[in-house]
Steps between C-alpha positions, in 0.01 A plus 500: 500500500556453128298601202160333517254406221299812579808715441577360146230356273482412141194678369526683168322838480553821312791609720664157456475544124641851509798404718537157339495347849250213549587472879333761725677634808300720736812666642617592151165631412486732804846628418397566142187680609708733726757544233253610244298725731789666683763513236295522178187689620270212391216628710376145576216487750644475854244234598630274224842447653512147640146433398335273247501780238870587538633305199220615271560866593874460435438336171263778390766759570793304349338387174607802295837541687730260316824663607393503858406131478847412371661681797309315761719181537820692545345746751355207695840324504671820617266559787343178632683292756485119474233350732766361730590846626137567613398164654565636852215753462202300617128557565527622864332829575758587756788456254315721245445774766875498574616478140272758339668827629848349446429393140341838436814673630740261316327530166366854517170357369164580637217322321165664476235419755263457208665168412241335720562148371875514547549400864711298735801313363410586138528871580839477670648302219349734246676787665834314477434398139401845384807650672722640220826338605705235320430154623847421642500812719139431590590145614759631744260750661217248525741248668597761748137571572441128556795491747346798682175314533658185634689702759181671597295185559786345697401737784153342522640273776464802733124468458466119555313553828211653311475195265385262776261248354232541771537859611633682192189702430458610863869587537489710182189681624685564828789645298260734328355621829852576624605675178177706490556612863875543509639545144254637246410865472151591630351545151701225328341350190649162572239226465465261795719195508312176537739228383870400462527604139367851577739529795800418274380750240472773761860450618613478134388860451620649827849645529583333832848374603557137615552607852182715501303205364634277773379748765160528337454126479609458864242766609222328291582165666472663844158637400405154390606340829303762696193429290535124545539545878191726518298240309615220728423701817186664381298369795776582758597817683815582680483535881790623708528351849759527783628163625749426779838378389434158659171464309681595173756231568225243559322616186813452298551162640152392407539646149829303450350182645191508277665663191267798515533878518429703814180632364377152410571377851312792659207463255461133572519536879235777494272291290543200728426707810198659332362158407582309823504783759731309726764750623328838497156400627385664827533282800 
């Protein structure tokens, strides 16, 4: 995804005049807000970051700071990666959940929770942009992070069974029931899983080996099959009977001849006799 019209616009305002830049770029503005607040103690209102008032707040602070204004282009060039290095970071909540702690660890940056308007993709890229590392070294580490992400999602094929078009939601709920009973601690704060995305996010965060995952998925499938069987046989009850070997042989022959199971043969014969009363009626 390239730079869109909403990313860069030509709209002259006070900040454009101060920086002598007629084109506005929201990513650059967020970086500048962080640069001024964290590195120059600008004390800009937290709620202004990535909001409609961000540029006016930045302009208000910069107006008397001529030397600081002159340094902005070189600092921006030193720290901000070209867009092409960041295209792989999308708008998917799962990817953001996976990336956030890794970018925090990589950059050593932890942005304030008070930056309430700086969320999602914008927040992740802001952490990378504000990272005080020369752009060439930064590019290498971001590329390594991209490769890690691609390797990670290549394992999603293990969960394809849960992505079934018709049964996905039910299968994911079944997974949650199994996890709650067999894996999670009694007082776990894990929120219930109700869809495929939430299931993937759960396993993203758990430190589980590939072999352990395979065992867990196999057990979840067994639970699913038992539930499906119970639903299909809700109006049935198992009855154990003793039959002679010859009758069992005859039963198997009938089952083979009619393409039915033993239980289906017995059930049909009993119903027929109950309706017609031919063979067991008193004489």
